BAKOLKOL-803763 format. One record per atom (N, C-alpha, C, CB): residue number from 1; residue in one letter; atom name; x, y, z. Coordinates in pm, 1 decimal, padded with zeros to 6 digits. Glycine has a CB too. Layout:
! BAKOLKOL-803763
<rec NUM, A, CA, <X, Y, Z>> ...
//
This chain:
! BAKOLKOL-803763
<rec 1, M, N, <15908.2, -19339.0, 10093.6>> <rec 1, M, CA, <15770.8, -19256.2, 10178.1>> <rec 1, M, C, <15688.8, -19352.4, 10269.9>> <rec 1, M, CB, <15645.5, -19190.4, 10060.0>> <rec 2, T, N, <15691.2, -19264.0, 10354.3>> <rec 2, T, CA, <15618.2, -19370.1, 10443.9>> <rec 2, T, C, <15493.1, -19364.6, 10468.7>> <rec 2, T, CB, <15662.7, -19378.7, 10561.0>> <rec 3, P, N, <15368.0, -19462.1, 10490.7>> <rec 3, P, CA, <15227.7, -19413.1, 10488.3>> <rec 3, P, C, <15180.7, -19278.9, 10518.6>> <rec 3, P, CB, <15163.0, -19483.2, 10566.7>> <rec 4, E, N, <15256.1, -19255.9, 10656.4>> <rec 4, E, CA, <15200.9, -19103.9, 10742.3>> <rec 4, E, C, <15213.4, -19016.8, 10648.6>> <rec 4, E, CB, <15289.3, -19040.9, 10880.8>> <rec 5, V, N, <15358.1, -19029.3, 10559.2>> <rec 5, V, CA, <15399.5, -18887.4, 10446.2>> <rec 5, V, C, <15290.8, -18917.9, 10347.2>> <rec 5, V, CB, <15583.9, -18885.7, 10353.0>> <rec 6, M, N, <15269.5, -19011.9, 10310.9>> <rec 6, M, CA, <15180.4, -19020.0, 10199.9>> <rec 6, M, C, <15024.6, -18942.4, 10264.2>> <rec 6, M, CB, <15167.0, -19200.7, 10149.6>> <rec 7, L, N, <14987.7, -19005.2, 10355.7>> <rec 7, L, CA, <14848.7, -18933.8, 10405.7>> <rec 7, L, C, <14850.9, -18776.3, 10439.4>> <rec 7, L, CB, <14800.5, -19006.4, 10544.2>> <rec 8, M, N, <14974.7, -18716.9, 10467.3>> <rec 8, M, CA, <14969.3, -18600.7, 10486.4>> <rec 8, M, C, <14988.7, -18515.4, 10337.6>> <rec 8, M, CB, <15065.9, -18578.3, 10593.5>> <rec 9, L, N, <15047.0, -18581.0, 10239.6>> <rec 9, L, CA, <15048.3, -18508.8, 10104.9>> <rec 9, L, C, <14889.4, -18525.3, 10054.7>> <rec 9, L, CB, <15168.9, -18584.0, 09988.8>> <rec 10, A, N, <14834.3, -18623.3, 10079.5>> <rec 10, A, CA, <14683.9, -18666.9, 10037.1>> <rec 10, A, C, <14625.4, -18566.3, 10119.9>> <rec 10, A, CB, <14626.3, -18832.9, 10071.2>> <rec 11, V, N, <14625.3, -18521.7, 10237.8>> <rec 11, V, CA, <14561.6, -18399.5, 10309.8>> <rec 11, V, C, <14594.4, -18286.7, 10226.3>> <rec 11, V, CB, <14614.4, -18373.9, 10461.0>> <rec 12, G, N, <14729.5, -18254.2, 10202.2>> <rec 12, G, CA, <14727.9, -18140.4, 10142.0>> <rec 12, G, C, <14681.1, -18113.9, 09996.1>> <rec 12, G, CB, <14839.9, -18105.2, 10155.9>> <rec 13, M, N, <14664.0, -18219.1, 09924.2>> <rec 13, M, CA, <14594.9, -18206.0, 09756.4>> <rec 13, M, C, <14434.3, -18229.0, 09796.3>> <rec 13, M, CB, <14661.9, -18359.1, 09618.0>> <rec 14, V, N, <14408.4, -18270.6, 09878.1>> <rec 14, V, CA, <14254.3, -18283.4, 09908.7>> <rec 14, V, C, <14210.7, -18109.5, 09933.2>> <rec 14, V, CB, <14223.2, -18399.0, 10072.4>> <rec 15, V, N, <14309.3, -18036.6, 10018.5>> <rec 15, V, CA, <14277.3, -17899.5, 10057.5>> <rec 15, V, C, <14314.5, -17825.8, 09940.1>> <rec 15, V, CB, <14349.6, -17847.9, 10186.6>> <rec 16, G, N, <14402.6, -17850.3, 09891.4>> <rec 16, G, CA, <14436.5, -17755.5, 09760.4>> <rec 16, G, C, <14350.6, -17773.8, 09655.8>> <rec 16, G, CB, <14574.0, -17778.0, 09698.7>> <rec 17, L, N, <14315.0, -17870.9, 09610.1>> <rec 17, L, CA, <14225.6, -17925.6, 09505.7>> <rec 17, L, C, <14075.6, -17867.6, 09521.2>> <rec 17, L, CB, <14225.6, -18087.4, 09516.1>> <rec 18, G, N, <14040.4, -17908.4, 09665.8>> <rec 18, G, CA, <13933.2, -17904.0, 09708.8>> <rec 18, G, C, <13855.6, -17743.7, 09726.1>> <rec 18, G, CB, <13954.0, -17979.6, 09822.0>> <rec 19, M, N, <13989.2, -17655.5, 09772.2>> <rec 19, M, CA, <13932.0, -17513.8, 09747.4>> <rec 19, M, C, <13903.1, -17461.1, 09676.8>> <rec 19, M, CB, <13965.7, -17442.5, 09765.1>> <rec 20, L, N, <14013.0, -17503.5, 09532.7>> <rec 20, L, CA, <14006.4, -17446.0, 09409.6>> <rec 20, L, C, <13828.7, -17452.8, 09353.8>> <rec 20, L, CB, <14122.3, -17535.0, 09310.1>> <rec 21, G, N, <13763.5, -17536.8, 09387.3>> <rec 21, G, CA, <13645.3, -17513.5, 09313.2>> <rec 21, G, C, <13559.0, -17389.8, 09379.5>> <rec 21, G, CB, <13562.4, -17650.1, 09309.0>> <rec 22, P, N, <13535.0, -17396.1, 09517.6>> <rec 22, P, CA, <13442.7, -17298.9, 09578.5>> <rec 22, P, C, <13542.6, -17172.1, 09573.5>> <rec 22, P, CB, <13384.1, -17345.0, 09740.5>> <rec 23, A, N, <13649.7, -17134.4, 09537.6>> <rec 23, A, CA, <13739.0, -17028.8, 09501.2>> <rec 23, A, C, <13709.1, -16992.2, 09394.6>> <rec 23, A, CB, <13863.8, -17050.5, 09500.7>> <rec 24, L, N, <13672.9, -17054.7, 09255.6>> <rec 24, L, CA, <13649.1, -17004.5, 09125.0>> <rec 24, L, C, <13516.7, -16981.1, 09136.1>> <rec 24, L, CB, <13686.1, -17090.8, 09009.4>> <rec 25, A, N, <13414.0, -17078.2, 09187.3>> <rec 25, A, CA, <13298.7, -17040.7, 09196.1>> <rec 25, A, C, <13238.0, -16904.1, 09240.8>> <rec 25, A, CB, <13263.2, -17120.2, 09255.6>> <rec 26, I, N, <13295.7, -16868.1, 09363.3>> <rec 26, I, CA, <13289.4, -16754.6, 09451.5>> <rec 26, I, C, <13339.7, -16640.9, 09358.7>> <rec 26, I, CB, <13378.6, -16773.9, 09589.2>> <rec 27, G, N, <13442.1, -16611.2, 09309.2>> <rec 27, G, CA, <13462.8, -16530.5, 09214.8>> <rec 27, G, C, <13391.3, -16494.4, 09065.1>> <rec 27, G, CB, <13563.9, -16561.6, 09204.1>> <rec 28, L, N, <13352.7, -16628.9, 09010.5>> <rec 28, L, CA, <13256.2, -16617.6, 08914.6>> <rec 28, L, C, <13109.5, -16562.1, 08922.1>> <rec 28, L, CB, <13249.2, -16727.4, 08877.7>> <rec 29, I, N, <13065.4, -16582.3, 09074.3>> <rec 29, I, CA, <12917.5, -16549.6, 09125.0>> <rec 29, I, C, <12931.9, -16383.5, 09117.6>> <rec 29, I, CB, <12876.3, -16618.7, 09303.5>> <rec 30, G, N, <13062.8, -16345.9, 09176.2>> <rec 30, G, CA, <13060.5, -16218.0, 09233.9>> <rec 30, G, C, <13090.0, -16135.1, 09052.0>> <rec 30, G, CB, <13206.7, -16197.5, 09388.2>> <rec 31, Y, N, <13165.0, -16167.8, 09007.6>> <rec 31, Y, CA, <13151.3, -16123.9, 08867.2>> <rec 31, Y, C, <13030.6, -16134.3, 08780.2>> <rec 31, Y, CB, <13239.7, -16185.1, 08802.7>> <rec 32, S, N, <12976.4, -16219.8, 08776.0>> <rec 32, S, CA, <12814.0, -16215.0, 08751.7>> <rec 32, S, C, <12725.7, -16158.1, 08763.7>> <rec 32, S, CB, <12761.2, -16266.9, 08782.7>> <rec 33, A, N, <12742.1, -16130.2, 08918.4>> <rec 33, A, CA, <12632.7, -16036.8, 08969.7>> <rec 33, A, C, <12659.2, -15911.4, 08976.0>> <rec 33, A, CB, <12590.2, -16063.6, 09089.7>> <rec 34, L, N, <12801.1, -15861.9, 08949.2>> <rec 34, L, CA, <12854.8, -15731.4, 08911.0>> <rec 34, L, C, <12783.6, -15686.9, 08761.2>> <rec 34, L, CB, <13027.8, -15744.2, 08902.2>> <rec 35, Q, N, <12826.6, -15778.6, 08667.9>> <rec 35, Q, CA, <12806.2, -15752.6, 08543.7>> <rec 35, Q, C, <12613.8, -15753.0, 08533.3>> <rec 35, Q, CB, <12900.6, -15875.6, 08449.4>> <rec 36, G, N, <12544.1, -15820.0, 08588.5>> <rec 36, G, CA, <12384.0, -15798.7, 08624.5>> <rec 36, G, C, <12329.7, -15654.0, 08657.4>> <rec 36, G, CB, <12348.6, -15884.2, 08755.4>> <rec 37, I, N, <12418.7, -15626.0, 08780.4>> <rec 37, I, CA, <12408.7, -15491.5, 08828.7>> <rec 37, I, C, <12412.5, -15405.0, 08722.8>> <rec 37, I, CB, <12508.3, -15456.7, 08921.5>> <rec 38, A, N, <12537.3, -15411.8, 08685.0>> <rec 38, A, CA, <12579.2, -15320.3, 08562.2>> <rec 38, A, C, <12474.9, -15275.3, 08487.7>> <rec 38, A, CB, <12666.9, -15385.4, 08466.1>> <rec 39, R, N, <12434.0, -15414.0, 08401.9>> <rec 39, R, CA, <12291.4, -15411.4, 08317.2>> <rec 39, R, C, <12197.3, -15341.8, 08343.1>> <rec 39, R, CB, <12226.5, -15515.5, 08311.6>> <rec 40, N, N, <12143.8, -15389.6, 08483.0>> <rec 40, N, CA, <12026.1, -15366.5, 08543.5>> <rec 40, N, C, <12028.7, -15287.3, 08693.8>> <rec 40, N, CB, <11965.6, -15500.1, 08551.3>> <rec 41, P, N, <12063.4, -15187.0, 08718.9>> <rec 41, P, CA, <12067.7, -15121.8, 08816.0>> <rec 41, P, C, <11943.5, -15137.0, 08933.8>> <rec 41, P, CB, <12084.1, -15003.4, 08760.7>> <rec 42, E, N, <11819.4, -15141.0, 08867.6>> <rec 42, E, CA, <11701.4, -15167.8, 08938.4>> <rec 42, E, C, <11699.1, -15295.1, 09012.0>> <rec 42, E, CB, <11594.4, -15163.8, 08851.7>> <rec 43, A, N, <11779.5, -15378.5, 08949.0>> <rec 43, A, CA, <11759.2, -15520.9, 09007.8>> <rec 43, A, C, <11829.3, -15540.2, 09101.6>> <rec 43, A, CB, <11781.0, -15626.5, 08929.9>> <rec 44, S, N, <11948.1, -15490.4, 09154.1>> <rec 44, S, CA, <12051.6, -15498.2, 09231.4>> <rec 44, S, C, <11994.1, -15556.9, 09371.3>> <rec 44, S, CB, <12121.4, -15360.4, 09237.6>> <rec 45, G, N, <11878.8, -15533.3, 09400.6>> <rec 45, G, CA, <11850.0, -15599.2, 09536.9>> <rec 45, G, C, <11854.8, -15735.6, 09515.9>> <rec 45, G, CB, <11714.5, -15563.2, 09601.1>> <rec 46, P, N, <11743.6, -15809.9, 09410.4>> <rec 46, P, CA, <11712.9, -15932.7, 09394.4>> <rec 46, P, C, <11866.3, -16016.5, 09347.6>> <rec 46, P, CB, <11586.9, -15934.4, 09285.9>> <rec 47, I, N, <11939.5, -15947.4, 09284.2>> <rec 47, I, CA, <12072.7, -15988.9, 09223.4>> <rec 47, I, C, <12154.9, -16013.6, 09335.2>> <rec 47, I, CB, <12139.6, -15883.1, 09127.7>> <rec 48, M, N, <12158.4, -15915.6, 09441.6>> <rec 48, M, CA, <12258.6, -15916.3, 09567.3>> <rec 48, M, C, <12200.9, -16036.5, 09624.9>> <rec 48, M, CB, <12258.9, -15775.7, 09678.1>> <rec 49, T, N, <12058.5, -16052.1, 09674.6>> <rec 49, T, CA, <12037.5, -16155.9, 09719.1>> <rec 49, T, C, <12060.0, -16292.5, 09697.7>> <rec 49, T, CB, <11965.0, -16144.2, 09725.7>> <rec 50, N, N, <12039.2, -16312.8, 09564.4>> <rec 50, N, CA, <12073.2, -16461.4, 09521.3>> <rec 50, N, C, <12214.9, -16465.7, 09510.1>> <rec 50, N, CB, <12007.2, -16510.2, 09381.0>> <rec 51, M, N, <12315.1, -16345.0, 09504.2>> <rec 51, M, CA, <12437.1, -16370.8, 09530.1>> <rec 51, M, C, <12509.5, -16409.5, 09632.4>> <rec 51, M, CB, <12476.8, -16302.7, 09506.1>> <rec 52, I, N, <12419.5, -16343.9, 09742.6>> <rec 52, I, CA, <12476.1, -16393.2, 09905.8>> <rec 52, I, C, <12420.8, -16538.7, 09894.3>> <rec 52, I, CB, <12396.4, -16293.8, 10068.5>> <rec 53, L, N, <12336.1, -16577.3, 09863.1>> <rec 53, L, CA, <12280.9, -16739.9, 09870.7>> <rec 53, L, C, <12352.8, -16820.6, 09812.9>> <rec 53, L, CB, <12152.3, -16773.2, 09812.4>> <rec 54, V, N, <12386.9, -16795.9, 09688.8>> <rec 54, V, CA, <12478.0, -16900.0, 09619.9>> <rec 54, V, C, <12602.7, -16902.8, 09702.3>> <rec 54, V, CB, <12513.4, -16863.7, 09462.1>> <rec 55, T, N, <12648.7, -16760.7, 09717.2>> <rec 55, T, CA, <12786.1, -16767.7, 09759.9>> <rec 55, T, C, <12824.0, -16820.0, 09896.6>> <rec 55, T, CB, <12836.3, -16643.3, 09750.5>> <rec 56, A, N, <12716.1, -16854.8, 09970.7>> <rec 56, A, CA, <12694.8, -16945.8, 10097.0>> <rec 56, A, C, <12707.5, -17094.9, 10073.6>> <rec 56, A, CB, <12553.8, -16923.3, 10156.2>> <rec 57, F, N, <12645.1, -17099.9, 09952.4>> <rec 57, F, CA, <12652.8, -17258.2, 09908.4>> <rec 57, F, C, <12766.3, -17288.5, 09881.1>> <rec 57, F, CB, <12578.4, -17303.9, 09794.8>> <rec 58, A, N, <12848.9, -17204.1, 09803.0>> <rec 58, A, CA, <12995.4, -17227.5, 09708.4>> <rec 58, A, C, <13055.5, -17246.9, 09863.7>> <rec 58, A, CB, <13077.9, -17064.6, 09579.1>> <rec 59, E, N, <13051.5, -17177.8, 09978.9>> <rec 59, E, CA, <13138.0, -17161.4, 10073.9>> <rec 59, E, C, <13125.6, -17281.3, 10147.7>> <rec 59, E, CB, <13120.4, -17043.3, 10147.3>> <rec 60, A, N, <13002.0, -17334.6, 10172.3>> <rec 60, A, CA, <12999.6, -17463.7, 10223.8>> <rec 60, A, C, <13062.9, -17572.6, 10170.4>> <rec 60, A, CB, <12891.2, -17496.4, 10232.9>> <rec 61, I, N, <13097.2, -17572.3, 10050.2>> <rec 61, I, CA, <13170.2, -17676.9, 09988.2>> <rec 61, I, C, <13279.5, -17683.5, 10023.2>> <rec 61, I, CB, <13176.2, -17678.4, 09870.1>> <rec 62, G, N, <13344.0, -17565.8, 10037.2>> <rec 62, G, CA, <13461.0, -17512.5, 10080.4>> <rec 62, G, C, <13513.2, -17594.6, 10270.6>> <rec 62, G, CB, <13419.5, -17321.4, 10074.4>> <rec 63, I, N, <13404.7, -17575.2, 10355.9>> <rec 63, I, CA, <13374.0, -17604.7, 10468.0>> <rec 63, I, C, <13394.5, -17732.4, 10491.1>> <rec 63, I, CB, <13266.1, -17569.9, 10492.8>> <rec 64, Y, N, <13322.3, -17799.5, 10392.7>> <rec 64, Y, CA, <13316.1, -17991.5, 10371.4>> <rec 64, Y, C, <13441.2, -18018.6, 10353.4>> <rec 64, Y, CB, <13228.2, -18069.7, 10228.0>> <rec 65, V, N, <13528.9, -17937.7, 10276.1>> <rec 65, V, CA, <13689.2, -17981.5, 10212.2>> <rec 65, V, C, <13730.3, -17990.0, 10393.7>> <rec 65, V, CB, <13807.4, -17816.9, 10075.2>> <rec 66, L, N, <13714.9, -17866.4, 10418.6>> <rec 66, L, CA, <13829.4, -17872.3, 10569.3>> <rec 66, L, C, <13811.8, -17959.0, 10677.5>> <rec 66, L, CB, <13831.5, -17741.2, 10654.7>> <rec 67, I, N, <13674.8, -17995.6, 10672.2>> <rec 67, I, CA, <13644.7, -18126.8, 10765.7>> <rec 67, I, C, <13682.0, -18215.0, 10708.2>> <rec 67, I, CB, <13515.3, -18163.8, 10805.9>> <rec 68, V, N, <13686.6, -18257.3, 10592.1>> <rec 68, V, CA, <13727.1, -18390.0, 10534.5>> <rec 68, V, C, <13911.6, -18370.2, 10587.2>> <rec 68, V, CB, <13684.6, -18401.7, 10325.9>> <rec 69, A, N, <13958.2, -18280.6, 10557.8>> <rec 69, A, CA, <14090.1, -18257.9, 10597.3>> <rec 69, A, C, <14142.4, -18286.0, 10703.6>> <rec 69, A, CB, <14116.2, -18160.2, 10590.8>> <rec 70, I, N, <14075.9, -18210.2, 10818.6>> <rec 70, I, CA, <14068.6, -18248.6, 10961.7>> <rec 70, I, C, <14054.3, -18374.6, 11008.7>> <rec 70, I, CB, <13977.6, -18192.5, 11015.3>> <rec 71, I, N, <13948.1, -18425.2, 10936.7>> <rec 71, I, CA, <13953.7, -18583.2, 10983.9>> <rec 71, I, C, <14091.4, -18680.1, 10934.2>> <rec 71, I, CB, <13810.0, -18660.1, 10913.9>> <rec 72, L, N, <14110.8, -18634.7, 10823.8>> <rec 72, L, CA, <14219.0, -18725.5, 10774.8>> <rec 72, L, C, <14353.5, -18687.8, 10860.2>> <rec 72, L, CB, <14242.2, -18705.4, 10605.8>> <rec 73, T, N, <14375.1, -18572.1, 10868.6>> <rec 73, T, CA, <14475.9, -18541.6, 10986.4>> <rec 73, T, C, <14464.4, -18591.8, 11105.5>> <rec 73, T, CB, <14483.6, -18419.4, 11016.3>> <rec 74, I, N, <14345.8, -18592.6, 11147.7>> <rec 74, I, CA, <14316.9, -18676.7, 11277.5>> <rec 74, I, C, <14362.8, -18832.0, 11248.0>> <rec 74, I, CB, <14143.8, -18670.3, 11318.5>> <rec 75, M, N, <14345.2, -18856.4, 11188.9>> <rec 75, M, CA, <14375.5, -19011.1, 11156.2>> <rec 75, M, C, <14491.0, -19052.0, 11128.9>> <rec 75, M, CB, <14313.5, -19059.7, 11055.6>> <rec 76, V, N, <14599.8, -18953.3, 11096.1>> <rec 76, V, CA, <14726.9, -19001.7, 11103.8>> <rec 76, V, C, <14819.1, -18924.7, 11220.0>> <rec 76, V, CB, <14785.5, -18989.0, 10962.3>> <rec 77, L, N, <14759.4, -18815.9, 11285.8>> <rec 77, L, CA, <14832.0, -18804.9, 11395.7>> <rec 77, L, C, <14900.1, -18900.9, 11517.4>> <rec 77, L, CB, <14767.2, -18738.9, 11437.2>> <rec 78, P, N, <14812.5, -19002.6, 11537.8>> <rec 78, P, CA, <14877.4, -19080.9, 11657.8>> <rec 78, P, C, <14935.6, -19170.1, 11604.5>> <rec 78, P, CB, <14796.1, -19138.1, 11761.9>> <rec 79, T, N, <14973.3, -19180.5, 11467.1>> <rec 79, T, CA, <15074.6, -19265.8, 11431.2>> <rec 79, T, C, <15204.2, -19190.1, 11413.5>> <rec 79, T, CB, <15037.4, -19338.6, 11311.2>> <rec 80, L, N, <15164.8, -19042.0, 11400.3>> <rec 80, L, CA, <15304.1, -19015.5, 11424.8>> <rec 80, L, C, <15362.8, -18969.9, 11524.5>> <rec 80, L, CB, <15342.5, -18952.6, 11356.9>> <rec 81, I, N, <15287.6, -18975.6, 11616.3>> <rec 81, I, CA, <15342.2, -18939.3, 11742.6>> <rec 81, I, C, <15396.5, -19041.5, 11843.0>> <rec 81, I, CB, <15247.4, -18871.3, 11804.0>> <rec 82, G, N, <15342.2, -19168.5, 11770.0>> <rec 82, G, CA, <15368.9, -19302.0, 11832.4>> <rec 82, G, C, <15293.2, -19371.5, 11924.0>> <rec 82, G, CB, <15471.0, -19298.6, 11887.9>> <rec 83, G, N, <15143.6, -19298.9, 11927.2>> <rec 83, G, CA, <15058.5, -19362.1, 12038.0>> <rec 83, G, C, <14950.0, -19467.0, 11979.6>> <rec 83, G, CB, <14979.5, -19242.2, 12120.5>> 
//
C-alpha cells in the first residue's frame, strides 16, 4: 500500500471512530432526558434546555472530527493529483 492509501484509510478510521462517540452521546442524552421528563413532567422545561445544551456540546465534538478529516484529506490530495 502506498502512503496515500494509508492516509485515506486513516481519514476513514478517524471519521468512523470519531463520530461514534458523539452519536452514542446524543442517543444517551435523549434517552436520559425522556426518562427524566417521564418521571417528572413539570420539569420538562429545564430538562429540555439542558438536553439541548449538552447535545450541542456533543455535536461540537463531531464537527471537530469532521475538520480533522478535512485537514487530513487536504494533506493527501496534492500527492494524489501529482502536484
